[in-house]
Every structure is written in structure tokens, then in C-alpha cells.
FIMIMI-786303 format. One record per residue (C-alpha): residue number from 1; residue in three letters; chain; x, y, z. Coordinates in nm, 2 decimals, padded with zeros to 4 digits. Example, Ala and Ser with C-alpha at 12.3 -4.5 7.8 and 13.67 -1.06 7.14 Angstrom:
<r sevo="1" vexke="Ala" vexse="A" X="01.23" Y="-00.45" Z="00.78"/>
<r sevo="2" vexke="Ser" vexse="A" X="01.37" Y="-00.11" Z="00.71"/>
***
This chain:
<r sevo="1" vexke="Met" vexse="A" X="00.01" Y="00.01" Z="-00.01"/>
<r sevo="2" vexke="Lys" vexse="A" X="00.28" Y="00.25" Z="00.10"/>
<r sevo="3" vexke="Tyr" vexse="A" X="00.47" Y="00.16" Z="-00.22"/>
<r sevo="4" vexke="Arg" vexse="A" X="00.18" Y="00.23" Z="-00.42"/>
<r sevo="5" vexke="Leu" vexse="A" X="00.11" Y="00.55" Z="-00.28"/>
<r sevo="6" vexke="Glu" vexse="A" X="00.46" Y="00.68" Z="-00.35"/>
<r sevo="7" vexke="Trp" vexse="A" X="00.45" Y="00.54" Z="-00.70"/>
<r sevo="8" vexke="Ala" vexse="A" X="00.13" Y="00.73" Z="-00.77"/>
<r sevo="9" vexke="Ala" vexse="A" X="00.30" Y="01.06" Z="-00.62"/>
<r sevo="10" vexke="Ser" vexse="A" X="00.62" Y="00.99" Z="-00.82"/>
<r sevo="11" vexke="Val" vexse="A" X="00.44" Y="00.96" Z="-01.15"/>
<r sevo="12" vexke="Ala" vexse="A" X="00.25" Y="01.30" Z="-01.08"/>
<r sevo="13" vexke="Ser" vexse="A" X="00.56" Y="01.46" Z="-01.00"/>
<r sevo="14" vexke="Phe" vexse="A" X="00.75" Y="01.35" Z="-01.28"/>
<r sevo="15" vexke="Ala" vexse="A" X="00.48" Y="01.43" Z="-01.54"/>
<r sevo="16" vexke="Thr" vexse="A" X="00.46" Y="01.80" Z="-01.40"/>
<r sevo="17" vexke="Leu" vexse="A" X="00.84" Y="01.83" Z="-01.38"/>
<r sevo="18" vexke="Ala" vexse="A" X="00.87" Y="01.68" Z="-01.74"/>
<r sevo="19" vexke="Val" vexse="A" X="00.64" Y="01.92" Z="-01.92"/>
<r sevo="20" vexke="Thr" vexse="A" X="00.77" Y="02.20" Z="-01.71"/>
<r sevo="21" vexke="Lys" vexse="A" X="01.13" Y="02.13" Z="-01.80"/>
<r sevo="22" vexke="Ala" vexse="A" X="01.01" Y="02.10" Z="-02.17"/>
<r sevo="23" vexke="Ala" vexse="A" X="00.84" Y="02.43" Z="-02.12"/>
<r sevo="24" vexke="Leu" vexse="A" X="01.15" Y="02.63" Z="-01.95"/>
<r sevo="25" vexke="Ala" vexse="A" X="01.34" Y="02.47" Z="-02.25"/>
<r sevo="26" vexke="Glu" vexse="A" X="01.14" Y="02.58" Z="-02.51"/>
<r sevo="27" vexke="Glu" vexse="A" X="01.16" Y="02.93" Z="-02.33"/>
<r sevo="28" vexke="Ala" vexse="A" X="01.53" Y="02.91" Z="-02.32"/>
<r sevo="29" vexke="Ala" vexse="A" X="01.55" Y="02.83" Z="-02.70"/>
<r sevo="30" vexke="Glu" vexse="A" X="01.30" Y="03.10" Z="-02.78"/>
<r sevo="31" vexke="Lys" vexse="A" X="01.52" Y="03.36" Z="-02.59"/>
<r sevo="32" vexke="Ala" vexse="A" X="01.84" Y="03.23" Z="-02.80"/>
<r sevo="33" vexke="Gly" vexse="A" X="01.64" Y="03.24" Z="-03.12"/>
<r sevo="34" vexke="His" vexse="A" X="01.51" Y="03.61" Z="-03.04"/>
<r sevo="35" vexke="Ala" vexse="A" X="01.90" Y="03.69" Z="-02.97"/>
<r sevo="36" vexke="Ala" vexse="A" X="01.95" Y="03.61" Z="-03.34"/>
<r sevo="37" vexke="Lys" vexse="A" X="01.62" Y="03.70" Z="-03.48"/>
<r sevo="38" vexke="Arg" vexse="A" X="01.36" Y="03.91" Z="-03.28"/>
<r sevo="39" vexke="Gly" vexse="A" X="01.02" Y="03.81" Z="-03.27"/>
<r sevo="40" vexke="Asp" vexse="A" X="00.71" Y="03.99" Z="-03.34"/>
<r sevo="41" vexke="Pro" vexse="A" X="00.47" Y="04.06" Z="-03.05"/>
<r sevo="42" vexke="Thr" vexse="A" X="00.16" Y="04.06" Z="-03.27"/>
<r sevo="43" vexke="Val" vexse="A" X="00.22" Y="03.73" Z="-03.44"/>
<r sevo="44" vexke="Asp" vexse="A" X="00.35" Y="03.55" Z="-03.12"/>
<r sevo="45" vexke="Trp" vexse="A" X="00.03" Y="03.66" Z="-02.94"/>
<r sevo="46" vexke="Asn" vexse="A" X="-00.17" Y="03.53" Z="-03.21"/>
<r sevo="47" vexke="His" vexse="A" X="00.03" Y="03.21" Z="-03.20"/>
<r sevo="48" vexke="Leu" vexse="A" X="-00.02" Y="03.16" Z="-02.84"/>
<r sevo="49" vexke="Trp" vexse="A" X="-00.40" Y="03.24" Z="-02.85"/>
<r sevo="50" vexke="Asn" vexse="A" X="-00.43" Y="02.98" Z="-03.11"/>
<r sevo="51" vexke="Glu" vexse="A" X="-00.25" Y="02.73" Z="-02.91"/>
<r sevo="52" vexke="Ile" vexse="A" X="-00.48" Y="02.81" Z="-02.60"/>
<r sevo="53" vexke="Met" vexse="A" X="-00.79" Y="02.75" Z="-02.80"/>
<r sevo="54" vexke="Val" vexse="A" X="-00.69" Y="02.43" Z="-02.94"/>
<r sevo="55" vexke="Asp" vexse="A" X="-00.57" Y="02.32" Z="-02.56"/>
<r sevo="56" vexke="Ile" vexse="A" X="-00.92" Y="02.42" Z="-02.43"/>
<r sevo="57" vexke="Thr" vexse="A" X="-01.11" Y="02.28" Z="-02.73"/>
<r sevo="58" vexke="Leu" vexse="A" X="-00.93" Y="01.95" Z="-02.69"/>
<r sevo="59" vexke="Ile" vexse="A" X="-00.99" Y="01.94" Z="-02.29"/>
<r sevo="60" vexke="Gly" vexse="A" X="-01.37" Y="02.01" Z="-02.33"/>
<r sevo="61" vexke="Ile" vexse="A" X="-01.39" Y="01.72" Z="-02.62"/>
<r sevo="62" vexke="Val" vexse="A" X="-01.23" Y="01.48" Z="-02.38"/>
<r sevo="63" vexke="Phe" vexse="A" X="-01.44" Y="01.61" Z="-02.05"/>
<r sevo="64" vexke="Gly" vexse="A" X="-01.77" Y="01.63" Z="-02.28"/>
<r sevo="65" vexke="Ile" vexse="A" X="-01.73" Y="01.24" Z="-02.42"/>
<r sevo="66" vexke="Ala" vexse="A" X="-01.62" Y="01.13" Z="-02.06"/>
<r sevo="67" vexke="Ala" vexse="A" X="-01.94" Y="01.29" Z="-01.93"/>
<r sevo="68" vexke="Val" vexse="A" X="-02.17" Y="01.14" Z="-02.22"/>
<r sevo="69" vexke="Trp" vexse="A" X="-02.02" Y="00.80" Z="-02.16"/>
<r sevo="70" vexke="Met" vexse="A" X="-02.07" Y="00.79" Z="-01.79"/>
<r sevo="71" vexke="Met" vexse="A" X="-02.44" Y="00.95" Z="-01.82"/>
<r sevo="72" vexke="Trp" vexse="A" X="-02.52" Y="00.65" Z="-02.04"/>
<r sevo="73" vexke="Arg" vexse="A" X="-02.29" Y="00.40" Z="-01.90"/>
<r sevo="74" vexke="Tyr" vexse="A" X="-02.43" Y="00.45" Z="-01.52"/>
<r sevo="75" vexke="Arg" vexse="A" X="-02.78" Y="00.57" Z="-01.60"/>
<r sevo="76" vexke="Ala" vexse="A" X="-03.06" Y="00.44" Z="-01.38"/>
<r sevo="77" vexke="Arg" vexse="A" X="-03.26" Y="00.15" Z="-01.55"/>
<r sevo="78" vexke="Asp" vexse="A" X="-03.51" Y="00.14" Z="-01.30"/>
<r sevo="79" vexke="Glu" vexse="A" X="-03.68" Y="00.42" Z="-01.09"/>
<r sevo="80" vexke="Lys" vexse="A" X="-03.60" Y="00.23" Z="-00.79"/>
<r sevo="81" vexke="Glu" vexse="A" X="-03.25" Y="00.17" Z="-00.85"/>
<r sevo="82" vexke="Val" vexse="A" X="-03.02" Y="00.30" Z="-00.63"/>
<r sevo="83" vexke="Gly" vexse="A" X="-02.64" Y="00.35" Z="-00.77"/>
<r sevo="84" vexke="Ser" vexse="A" X="-02.32" Y="00.22" Z="-00.57"/>
<r sevo="85" vexke="Ala" vexse="A" X="-01.96" Y="00.32" Z="-00.64"/>
<r sevo="86" vexke="Pro" vexse="A" X="-01.69" Y="00.09" Z="-00.62"/>
<r sevo="87" vexke="Lys" vexse="A" X="-01.45" Y="00.11" Z="-00.30"/>
<r sevo="88" vexke="Leu" vexse="A" X="-01.15" Y="00.25" Z="-00.41"/>
<r sevo="89" vexke="Ser" vexse="A" X="-00.79" Y="00.17" Z="-00.21"/>
<r sevo="90" vexke="Gly" vexse="A" X="-00.58" Y="00.43" Z="-00.11"/>
<r sevo="91" vexke="Ala" vexse="A" X="-00.35" Y="00.38" Z="-00.40"/>
<r sevo="92" vexke="Lys" vexse="A" X="-00.62" Y="00.42" Z="-00.64"/>
<r sevo="93" vexke="Met" vexse="A" X="-00.78" Y="00.73" Z="-00.45"/>
<r sevo="94" vexke="Trp" vexse="A" X="-00.43" Y="00.90" Z="-00.46"/>
<r sevo="95" vexke="Ala" vexse="A" X="-00.36" Y="00.82" Z="-00.82"/>
<r sevo="96" vexke="Trp" vexse="A" X="-00.69" Y="00.94" Z="-00.94"/>
<r sevo="97" vexke="Ala" vexse="A" X="-00.62" Y="01.29" Z="-00.76"/>
<r sevo="98" vexke="Leu" vexse="A" X="-00.27" Y="01.33" Z="-00.83"/>
<r sevo="99" vexke="Ile" vexse="A" X="-00.22" Y="01.23" Z="-01.19"/>
<r sevo="100" vexke="Pro" vexse="A" X="-00.49" Y="01.41" Z="-01.35"/>
<r sevo="101" vexke="Ala" vexse="A" X="-00.38" Y="01.73" Z="-01.15"/>
<r sevo="102" vexke="Ala" vexse="A" X="-00.03" Y="01.68" Z="-01.23"/>
<r sevo="103" vexke="Ile" vexse="A" X="-00.12" Y="01.66" Z="-01.60"/>
<r sevo="104" vexke="Phe" vexse="A" X="-00.34" Y="01.99" Z="-01.59"/>
<r sevo="105" vexke="Met" vexse="A" X="-00.10" Y="02.17" Z="-01.37"/>
<r sevo="106" vexke="Ala" vexse="A" X="00.18" Y="02.07" Z="-01.63"/>
<r sevo="107" vexke="Asp" vexse="A" X="-00.03" Y="02.18" Z="-01.93"/>
<r sevo="108" vexke="Asp" vexse="A" X="-00.10" Y="02.51" Z="-01.73"/>
<r sevo="109" vexke="Phe" vexse="A" X="00.28" Y="02.57" Z="-01.68"/>
<r sevo="110" vexke="Phe" vexse="A" X="00.38" Y="02.50" Z="-02.04"/>
<r sevo="111" vexke="Leu" vexse="A" X="00.13" Y="02.78" Z="-02.15"/>
<r sevo="112" vexke="Ala" vexse="A" X="00.23" Y="03.02" Z="-01.88"/>
<r sevo="113" vexke="Ala" vexse="A" X="00.59" Y="02.97" Z="-01.97"/>
<r sevo="114" vexke="Lys" vexse="A" X="00.53" Y="03.03" Z="-02.33"/>
<r sevo="115" vexke="Gly" vexse="A" X="00.34" Y="03.35" Z="-02.21"/>
<r sevo="116" vexke="Trp" vexse="A" X="00.62" Y="03.47" Z="-01.99"/>
<r sevo="117" vexke="Ser" vexse="A" X="00.90" Y="03.41" Z="-02.28"/>
<r sevo="118" vexke="Leu" vexse="A" X="00.64" Y="03.64" Z="-02.51"/>
<r sevo="119" vexke="Trp" vexse="A" X="00.63" Y="03.92" Z="-02.26"/>
<r sevo="120" vexke="Asn" vexse="A" X="01.00" Y="03.92" Z="-02.27"/>
<r sevo="121" vexke="Thr" vexse="A" X="00.98" Y="03.96" Z="-02.61"/>
<r sevo="122" vexke="Gln" vexse="A" X="00.74" Y="04.24" Z="-02.60"/>
<r sevo="123" vexke="Arg" vexse="A" X="00.97" Y="04.44" Z="-02.34"/>
<r sevo="124" vexke="Asn" vexse="A" X="01.28" Y="04.39" Z="-02.57"/>
<r sevo="125" vexke="Val" vexse="A" X="01.27" Y="04.70" Z="-02.83"/>
<r sevo="126" vexke="Pro" vexse="A" X="01.44" Y="04.60" Z="-03.14"/>
<r sevo="127" vexke="Pro" vexse="A" X="01.73" Y="04.84" Z="-03.22"/>
<r sevo="128" vexke="Gly" vexse="A" X="01.68" Y="05.11" Z="-03.47"/>
<r sevo="129" vexke="Ala" vexse="A" X="01.30" Y="05.11" Z="-03.39"/>
<r sevo="130" vexke="Val" vexse="A" X="01.13" Y="05.43" Z="-03.50"/>
<r sevo="131" vexke="Glu" vexse="A" X="01.03" Y="05.63" Z="-03.18"/>
<r sevo="132" vexke="Val" vexse="A" X="00.71" Y="05.81" Z="-03.14"/>
<r sevo="133" vexke="Lys" vexse="A" X="00.63" Y="05.99" Z="-02.83"/>
<r sevo="134" vexke="Val" vexse="A" X="00.24" Y="05.97" Z="-02.69"/>
<r sevo="135" vexke="Asn" vexse="A" X="00.07" Y="06.21" Z="-02.44"/>
<r sevo="136" vexke="Ala" vexse="A" X="-00.25" Y="06.12" Z="-02.33"/>
<r sevo="137" vexke="Tyr" vexse="A" X="-00.49" Y="06.39" Z="-02.20"/>
<r sevo="138" vexke="Gln" vexse="A" X="-00.86" Y="06.39" Z="-02.10"/>
<r sevo="139" vexke="Trp" vexse="A" X="-00.96" Y="06.27" Z="-02.36"/>
<r sevo="140" vexke="Tyr" vexse="A" X="-00.73" Y="06.24" Z="-02.65"/>
<r sevo="141" vexke="Phe" vexse="A" X="-00.38" Y="06.14" Z="-02.78"/>
<r sevo="142" vexke="Glu" vexse="A" X="-00.12" Y="06.32" Z="-02.89"/>
<r sevo="143" vexke="Phe" vexse="A" X="00.17" Y="06.20" Z="-03.09"/>
<r sevo="144" vexke="Asp" vexse="A" X="00.52" Y="06.36" Z="-03.09"/>
<r sevo="145" vexke="Tyr" vexse="A" X="00.73" Y="06.27" Z="-03.39"/>
<r sevo="146" vexke="Gly" vexse="A" X="01.05" Y="06.49" Z="-03.28"/>
<r sevo="147" vexke="Asn" vexse="A" X="01.17" Y="06.81" Z="-03.39"/>
<r sevo="148" vexke="Asp" vexse="A" X="00.83" Y="06.99" Z="-03.27"/>
<r sevo="149" vexke="Leu" vexse="A" X="00.61" Y="06.79" Z="-03.49"/>
<r sevo="150" vexke="Thr" vexse="A" X="00.30" Y="06.64" Z="-03.35"/>
<r sevo="151" vexke="Ser" vexse="A" X="-00.04" Y="06.53" Z="-03.47"/>
<r sevo="152" vexke="Asp" vexse="A" X="-00.36" Y="06.38" Z="-03.34"/>
<r sevo="153" vexke="Glu" vexse="A" X="-00.31" Y="06.05" Z="-03.53"/>
<r sevo="154" vexke="Leu" vexse="A" X="-00.07" Y="05.79" Z="-03.51"/>
<r sevo="155" vexke="Val" vexse="A" X="00.12" Y="05.76" Z="-03.87"/>
<r sevo="156" vexke="Val" vexse="A" X="00.39" Y="05.49" Z="-03.90"/>
<r sevo="157" vexke="Pro" vexse="A" X="00.63" Y="05.32" Z="-04.15"/>
<r sevo="158" vexke="Val" vexse="A" X="00.54" Y="04.96" Z="-04.27"/>
<r sevo="159" vexke="Gly" vexse="A" X="00.84" Y="04.72" Z="-04.23"/>
<r sevo="160" vexke="Lys" vexse="A" X="01.01" Y="04.89" Z="-03.94"/>
<r sevo="161" vexke="Pro" vexse="A" X="00.96" Y="04.83" Z="-03.57"/>
<r sevo="162" vexke="Val" vexse="A" X="00.79" Y="05.11" Z="-03.40"/>
<r sevo="163" vexke="Val" vexse="A" X="00.84" Y="05.19" Z="-03.00"/>
<r sevo="164" vexke="Leu" vexse="A" X="00.59" Y="05.41" Z="-02.86"/>
<r sevo="165" vexke="Arg" vexse="A" X="00.71" Y="05.60" Z="-02.52"/>
<r sevo="166" vexke="Met" vexse="A" X="00.41" Y="05.72" Z="-02.33"/>
<r sevo="167" vexke="Thr" vexse="A" X="00.32" Y="05.95" Z="-02.08"/>
<r sevo="168" vexke="Ser" vexse="A" X="-00.01" Y="06.10" Z="-01.90"/>
<r sevo="169" vexke="Gly" vexse="A" X="-00.06" Y="06.48" Z="-01.86"/>
<r sevo="170" vexke="Asp" vexse="A" X="-00.37" Y="06.42" Z="-01.61"/>
<r sevo="171" vexke="Val" vexse="A" X="-00.49" Y="06.06" Z="-01.53"/>
<r sevo="172" vexke="Ile" vexse="A" X="-00.42" Y="05.70" Z="-01.56"/>
<r sevo="173" vexke="His" vexse="A" X="-00.52" Y="05.63" Z="-01.93"/>
<r sevo="174" vexke="Ser" vexse="A" X="-00.44" Y="05.28" Z="-02.12"/>
<r sevo="175" vexke="Phe" vexse="A" X="-00.31" Y="05.23" Z="-02.50"/>
<r sevo="176" vexke="Gly" vexse="A" X="-00.52" Y="04.98" Z="-02.64"/>
<r sevo="177" vexke="Leu" vexse="A" X="-00.40" Y="04.89" Z="-03.01"/>
<r sevo="178" vexke="Thr" vexse="A" X="-00.60" Y="04.59" Z="-03.04"/>
<r sevo="179" vexke="Glu" vexse="A" X="-00.52" Y="04.52" Z="-03.39"/>
<r sevo="180" vexke="Tyr" vexse="A" X="-00.16" Y="04.43" Z="-03.31"/>
<r sevo="181" vexke="Arg" vexse="A" X="-00.28" Y="04.29" Z="-02.97"/>
<r sevo="182" vexke="Leu" vexse="A" X="-00.09" Y="04.54" Z="-02.76"/>
<r sevo="183" vexke="Lys" vexse="A" X="-00.22" Y="04.75" Z="-02.44"/>
<r sevo="184" vexke="Glu" vexse="A" X="-00.03" Y="04.94" Z="-02.19"/>
<r sevo="185" vexke="Asp" vexse="A" X="-00.11" Y="05.18" Z="-01.92"/>
<r sevo="186" vexke="Ile" vexse="A" X="00.00" Y="05.54" Z="-01.95"/>
<r sevo="187" vexke="Met" vexse="A" X="00.05" Y="05.72" Z="-01.63"/>
<r sevo="188" vexke="Pro" vexse="A" X="00.12" Y="06.07" Z="-01.52"/>
<r sevo="189" vexke="Gly" vexse="A" X="00.51" Y="06.12" Z="-01.42"/>
<r sevo="190" vexke="Arg" vexse="A" X="00.62" Y="05.77" Z="-01.57"/>
<r sevo="191" vexke="Val" vexse="A" X="00.71" Y="05.70" Z="-01.90"/>
<r sevo="192" vexke="Thr" vexse="A" X="00.60" Y="05.34" Z="-02.04"/>
<r sevo="193" vexke="Tyr" vexse="A" X="00.66" Y="05.19" Z="-02.35"/>
<r sevo="194" vexke="Ile" vexse="A" X="00.52" Y="04.93" Z="-02.61"/>
<r sevo="195" vexke="Trp" vexse="A" X="00.67" Y="04.84" Z="-02.96"/>
<r sevo="196" vexke="Phe" vexse="A" X="00.51" Y="04.65" Z="-03.28"/>
<r sevo="197" vexke="His" vexse="A" X="00.61" Y="04.59" Z="-03.62"/>
<r sevo="198" vexke="Pro" vexse="A" X="00.36" Y="04.66" Z="-03.91"/>
<r sevo="199" vexke="Lys" vexse="A" X="00.40" Y="04.43" Z="-04.18"/>
<r sevo="200" vexke="Lys" vexse="A" X="00.13" Y="04.56" Z="-04.43"/>
<r sevo="201" vexke="Pro" vexse="A" X="-00.04" Y="04.91" Z="-04.49"/>
<r sevo="202" vexke="Leu" vexse="A" X="-00.30" Y="04.93" Z="-04.27"/>
<r sevo="203" vexke="Glu" vexse="A" X="-00.58" Y="05.20" Z="-04.08"/>
<r sevo="204" vexke="Thr" vexse="A" X="-00.70" Y="05.09" Z="-03.75"/>
<r sevo="205" vexke="Lys" vexse="A" X="-00.78" Y="05.26" Z="-03.44"/>
<r sevo="206" vexke="Val" vexse="A" X="-00.61" Y="05.29" Z="-03.07"/>
<r sevo="207" vexke="Val" vexse="A" X="-00.88" Y="05.32" Z="-02.78"/>
<r sevo="208" vexke="Cys" vexse="A" X="-00.83" Y="05.43" Z="-02.43"/>
<r sevo="209" vexke="Val" vexse="A" X="-00.91" Y="05.10" Z="-02.21"/>
<r sevo="210" vexke="Glu" vexse="A" X="-00.88" Y="05.25" Z="-01.88"/>
<r sevo="211" vexke="Tyr" vexse="A" X="-01.17" Y="05.43" Z="-01.74"/>
<r sevo="212" vexke="Cys" vexse="A" X="-01.06" Y="05.79" Z="-01.75"/>
<r sevo="213" vexke="Gly" vexse="A" X="-01.36" Y="06.02" Z="-01.69"/>
<r sevo="214" vexke="Asn" vexse="A" X="-01.68" Y="06.13" Z="-01.87"/>
<r sevo="215" vexke="Ser" vexse="A" X="-01.55" Y="06.12" Z="-02.22"/>
<r sevo="216" vexke="His" vexse="A" X="-01.34" Y="05.82" Z="-02.18"/>
<r sevo="217" vexke="Ser" vexse="A" X="-01.55" Y="05.62" Z="-02.44"/>
<r sevo="218" vexke="Glu" vexse="A" X="-01.47" Y="05.89" Z="-02.69"/>
<r sevo="219" vexke="Met" vexse="A" X="-01.09" Y="05.87" Z="-02.64"/>
<r sevo="220" vexke="Met" vexse="A" X="-00.95" Y="05.73" Z="-02.96"/>
<r sevo="221" vexke="Ala" vexse="A" X="-00.74" Y="05.83" Z="-03.23"/>
<r sevo="222" vexke="Thr" vexse="A" X="-00.64" Y="05.67" Z="-03.62"/>
<r sevo="223" vexke="Val" vexse="A" X="-00.34" Y="05.46" Z="-03.65"/>
<r sevo="224" vexke="Arg" vexse="A" X="-00.21" Y="05.42" Z="-04.01"/>
<r sevo="225" vexke="Ala" vexse="A" X="00.09" Y="05.21" Z="-04.13"/>
<r sevo="226" vexke="Val" vexse="A" X="00.21" Y="05.34" Z="-04.46"/>
<r sevo="227" vexke="Pro" vexse="A" X="00.48" Y="05.29" Z="-04.71"/>
<r sevo="228" vexke="Glu" vexse="A" X="00.82" Y="05.47" Z="-04.63"/>
<r sevo="229" vexke="Glu" vexse="A" X="00.77" Y="05.74" Z="-04.90"/>
<r sevo="230" vexke="Glu" vexse="A" X="00.42" Y="05.82" Z="-04.78"/>
<r sevo="231" vexke="Tyr" vexse="A" X="00.55" Y="05.83" Z="-04.41"/>
<r sevo="232" vexke="Lys" vexse="A" X="00.82" Y="06.07" Z="-04.51"/>
<r sevo="233" vexke="Lys" vexse="A" X="00.54" Y="06.29" Z="-04.70"/>
<r sevo="234" vexke="Phe" vexse="A" X="00.34" Y="06.30" Z="-04.39"/>
<r sevo="235" vexke="Leu" vexse="A" X="00.61" Y="06.42" Z="-04.18"/>
<r sevo="236" vexke="Gln" vexse="A" X="00.69" Y="06.69" Z="-04.42"/>
<r sevo="237" vexke="Ser" vexse="A" X="00.34" Y="06.78" Z="-04.39"/>
<r sevo="238" vexke="Leu" vexse="A" X="00.37" Y="06.84" Z="-04.01"/>
<r sevo="239" vexke="Lys" vexse="A" X="00.64" Y="07.10" Z="-04.08"/>
***
């Protein structure tokens, strides 16, 4: 009995450690890969989201099939029938508790490690990124391109990473660039940042996603990713 309990606990521990080790190894490999070729937060977040969707879908299917099978297998065949459960030994009890828990915890650790690795990618700005300063006020964004060139819309060149250095002139705001899967708080007295890499011409919106007062729902701005020549013309038009 004692050895069975130890065996069940060992299986659960090894399962957790094995998958966690695999996740950490993948994270290390991703870091090494990013040192040579930096990832794209937008692409990577989309990929991780797809993995999570596949993961929870498979889990749902497995549990759904198990639930339907048990409902059919252990259905009452007579209105007076009373069911009875088989008596489990201590080893089986611990095995049924620990092994499934270990499998699901290992799965969670695996996805969490990938998320943490992606977060590190998002916090490391590529060298040579185009820098734009963002000033947030109630209830609008102002974009500063340097040399006293400012605009109420964010225009960036396609094919180059862009870093936004952001601060607030009044209350806490939050920069929600949903098309690029990015969000970052903007706070008074502090500079925060995010970066993204527009790959194709696109027009979208950035919205404030932190309640900041009466006109919070109206706080938004246009974001345009344009070819290099059009970007240069835009900067010229601000002079």
C-alpha cells in the first residue's frame, strides 16, 4: 500500500517536472532565437492564443465525451434503482487525484512559460526602432514625432519596428492597440512603452481601455501604417 502511494505521487511529480522542463527549455530556446532573430509580439500573441484555443477545445471534447459516456453507462435502468460506487484503495484514490492534477498543472505551466517568454519579447525593443512619443490627456492622444512635429493621429512606416514612449498629462489612461494585440497603461509622471512591427499598410484605431472620466468612450485616435515614402510625406506635412 505504501509503495503504491509513493508510486502514484512519483508519477504525478515526474509528469509535472517533465512538461515544465520542456516548457522552460522551449523558453530558453526562444530567448536564444530572439537574440539572433527577434520575434514579433503581434504574431506571437496570435500564435499563443491559437494554442490556448486548441488546448481548451481538446480538454472540453475529452471531458464532454467522458461525461456523456458516464451518463449512459451509469444511467438508472429502474426508477427504484440505487447506484453504488466501487470502493477505491488508498493507492487508487491518490492516483486518481494526483495524476490528473499533475497533467493539467503541467499543461498550465507550459502555456504560462510560453506567455512569460512572449512577455520578455514584448519588453525588448529592437535596435533602430522608429520612436514616437505619446502624450495622453482627457480625452485625446497627442503623437510627437520629434523636432516639434505633433499630430492627433499615429502614422508609422511599414516594415520597421515602432516603439511608443508614453506618458499622461492628467490621469491614468491605457493605450489599447487591439489590431496589434497590444495594451499598456499610461500614467502621469512615468514613461511606459510598447513596440510593434507593422508588416502591411493598414488603418485601425487606438482606444483608451482604462476608464478616465466622462468622455472615456470617445478617447480614440486613428493609427495608419503606410509605405516609407508616404510616411516621409506625412512628416513633411507637419512642418
